[in-house]
TORVO-733644 format. One line per 8 residues: for each residue x, y, z of N, C-alpha, C. Coordinates in nm, 3 decimals. Layout:
N
X Y Z X Y Z X Y Z | ...
END
This chain:
94
8.217 15.591 9.632 8.204 15.661 9.508 8.133 15.793 9.534 | 8.179 15.894 9.466 8.110 16.023 9.474 8.142 16.103 9.350 | 8.058 16.202 9.319 8.085 16.286 9.203 8.214 16.365 9.224 | 8.292 16.376 9.120 8.418 16.450 9.127 8.392 16.595 9.165 | 8.470 16.647 9.260 8.461 16.787 9.300 8.347 16.820 9.394 | 8.284 16.720 9.454 8.173 16.747 9.547 8.202 16.686 9.683 | 8.135 16.738 9.783 8.146 16.682 9.918 8.018 16.610 9.958 | 7.906 16.645 9.895 7.777 16.584 9.926 7.723 16.521 9.798
7.668 16.400 9.809 7.610 16.331 9.695 7.458 16.333 9.708 | 7.390 16.388 9.608 7.244 16.397 9.607 7.188 16.291 9.512 | 7.110 16.198 9.563 7.051 16.092 9.483 6.907 16.126 9.449 | 6.870 16.105 9.323 6.731 16.127 9.282 6.646 16.011 9.332 | 6.531 16.044 9.387 6.443 15.939 9.437 6.299 15.984 9.436 | 6.213 15.892 9.470 6.070 15.917 9.480 6.021 15.865 9.613 | 5.917 15.928 9.668 5.861 15.878 9.794 5.711 15.903 9.798 | 5.648 15.829 9.886 5.506 15.848 9.917 5.483 15.787 10.054
5.370 15.816 10.113 5.333 15.758 10.240 5.223 15.655 10.217 | 5.233 15.541 10.284 5.130 15.438 10.281 5.086 15.409 10.423 | 4.957 15.380 10.435 4.906 15.349 10.568 4.916 15.199 10.594 | 4.978 15.163 10.704 4.990 15.024 10.747 4.949 15.016 10.893 | 4.839 14.944 10.919 4.788 14.927 11.055 4.765 15.061 11.125 | 4.714 15.157 11.049 4.681 15.287 11.105 4.799 15.382 11.119 | 4.915 15.344 11.071 5.035 15.429 11.081 5.080 15.466 10.940 | 5.112 15.593 10.921 5.165 15.639 10.792 5.314 15.604 10.785
5.350 15.522 10.688 5.488 15.476 10.672 5.545 15.536 10.542 | 5.663 15.602 10.549 5.722 15.654 10.425 5.780 15.539 10.343 | 5.750 15.538 10.215 5.802 15.440 10.121 5.886 15.518 10.020 | 6.003 15.468 9.987 6.087 15.543 9.894 6.167 15.450 9.805 | 6.217 15.505 9.697 6.305 15.435 9.606 6.411 15.531 9.554 | 6.529 15.480 9.527 6.637 15.557 9.466 6.637 15.522 9.318 | 6.633 15.623 9.232 6.635 15.599 9.088 6.776 15.566 9.042 | 6.785 15.478 8.943 6.915 15.438 8.891 6.924 15.465 8.742
7.044 15.453 8.693 7.074 15.472 8.551 7.183 15.373 8.512 | 7.213 15.368 8.384 7.324 15.284 8.338 7.453 15.336 8.401 | 7.537 15.246 8.447 7.659 15.285 8.515 7.764 15.341 8.418 | 7.845 15.432 8.469 7.959 15.487 8.394 8.087 15.445 8.468 | 8.201 15.462 8.402 8.330 15.431 8.467 8.353 15.524 8.583 | 8.412 15.483 8.691 8.464 15.352 8.721 8.360 15.256 8.780 | 8.236 15.300 8.798 8.133 15.216 8.859 8.100 15.096 8.771 | 8.101 15.113 8.640 8.062 15.005 8.549 8.152 14.883 8.560
8.270 14.899 8.618 8.358 14.783 8.634 8.310 14.691 8.746 | 8.217 14.740 8.832 8.168 14.656 8.941 8.017 14.632 8.935 | 7.943 14.714 8.857 7.798 14.695 8.849 7.746 14.764 8.724 | 7.632 14.715 8.670 7.577 14.774 8.548 7.483 14.892 8.574 | 7.446 14.917 8.699 7.358 15.028 8.735 7.426 15.114 8.842 | 7.383 15.239 8.851 7.430 15.329 8.956 7.318 15.428 8.987 | 7.323 15.491 9.105 7.219 15.590 9.137 7.220 15.707 9.038 | 7.104 15.766 9.019 7.095 15.889 8.941 7.137 16.001 9.034
7.253 16.058 9.009 7.312 16.156 9.099 7.290 16.296 9.043 | 7.233 16.382 9.125 7.202 16.519 9.084 7.305 16.617 9.137 | 7.328 16.721 9.061 7.409 16.831 9.110 7.324 16.921 9.198 | 7.388 16.994 9.285 7.314 17.082 9.376 7.226 17.180 9.298 | 7.273 17.222 9.181 7.196 17.317 9.100 7.070 17.256 9.039 | 7.054 17.124 9.043 6.935 17.058 8.989 6.830 17.024 9.094 | 6.862 17.044 9.222 6.771 17.001 9.329 6.636 17.071 9.325 | 6.635 17.202 9.306 6.506 17.274 9.303 6.418 17.225 9.189
6.479 17.201 9.072 6.401 17.150 8.959 6.347 17.011 8.987 | 6.425 16.927 9.057 6.382 16.790 9.085 6.260 16.787 9.177 | 6.256 16.872 9.278 6.147 16.865 9.374 6.023 16.943 9.331 | 6.032 17.022 9.225 5.916 17.095 9.175 5.816 16.999 9.115 | 5.688 17.008 9.152 5.587 16.915 9.098 5.574 16.923 8.946 | 5.602 17.040 8.888 5.588 17.054 8.743 5.723 17.051 8.672 | 5.828 17.002 8.740 5.959 16.990 8.677 5.960 16.884 8.568 | 6.057 16.893 8.478 6.069 16.799 8.367 6.178 16.697 8.400
6.139 16.576 8.444 6.239 16.475 8.483 6.339 16.443 8.373 | 6.296 16.443 8.246 6.387 16.411 8.136 6.500 16.513 8.124 | 6.468 16.641 8.137 6.573 16.742 8.126 6.666 16.737 8.247 | 6.612 16.704 8.362 6.694 16.693 8.483 6.788 16.574 8.472 | 6.737 16.461 8.420 6.821 16.341 8.406 6.938 16.366 8.312 | 6.918 16.450 8.212 7.027 16.481 8.118 7.140 16.558 8.186 | 7.109 16.622 8.300 7.212 16.697 8.374 7.273 16.615 8.487 | 7.239 16.485 8.495 7.290 16.401 8.603 7.443 16.398 8.599
7.502 16.392 8.717 7.648 16.389 8.727 7.699 16.250 8.694 | 7.805 16.244 8.614 7.858 16.114 8.572 8.009 16.101 8.594 | 8.077 16.208 8.628 8.222 16.197 8.655 8.240 16.154 8.799 | 8.262 16.024 8.818 8.272 15.966 8.952 8.417 15.941 8.991 | 8.441 15.950 9.119 8.571 15.911 9.174 8.546 15.808 9.283 | 8.637 15.716 9.297 8.627 15.615 9.403 8.712 15.663 9.519 | 8.653 15.661 9.638 8.729 15.698 9.757 8.811 15.579 9.801 | 8.928 15.606 9.852 9.013 15.499 9.902 8.963 15.453 10.038
8.970 15.323 10.059 8.930 15.267 10.188 9.033 15.309 10.293 | 8.984 15.327 10.415 9.072 15.366 10.525 9.124 15.241 10.595 | 9.250 15.244 10.632 9.306 15.139 10.716 9.282 15.178 10.861 | 9.230 15.085 10.938 9.209 15.113 11.079 9.328 15.063 11.159 | 9.366 15.136 11.264 9.481 15.096 11.345 9.448 14.970 11.425 | 9.551 14.900 11.464 9.533 14.784 11.553 9.549 14.834 11.695 | 9.476 14.790 11.790 9.361 14.701 11.773 9.246 14.776 11.707 | 9.156 14.700 11.646 9.041 14.760 11.580 8.954 14.834 11.681
8.889 14.943 11.638 8.794 15.010 11.728 8.687 14.912 11.775 | 8.632 14.933 11.892 8.536 14.839 11.952 8.415 14.813 11.862 | 8.369 14.914 11.787 8.251 14.892 11.702 8.279 14.797 11.587 | 8.406 14.767 11.558 8.441 14.676 11.450 8.477 14.537 11.498 | 8.483 14.519 11.627 8.521 14.388 11.680 8.400 14.297 11.688 | 8.422 14.173 11.657 8.312 14.075 11.659 8.322 13.992 11.786
END
């Protein structure tokens, strides 16, 4: 799945660092929203997908998350699965 007319999908998320046994470990989460078609046919949630024009506003400490969420991309397309030739590539063999 990806936003219609795009090549890169930008997901809204949050992160912080936590110390574990003296090592700083990045902790992160991907924000979700109610799913739209065609995603809603397989799940009730989907990632909050941002347009490239919203990225600067998202990472600004004083940005308004509510206004950014209203600009989230919702026109999704499903990519077709690729058929692999026989024999399968070595990384796919069990």
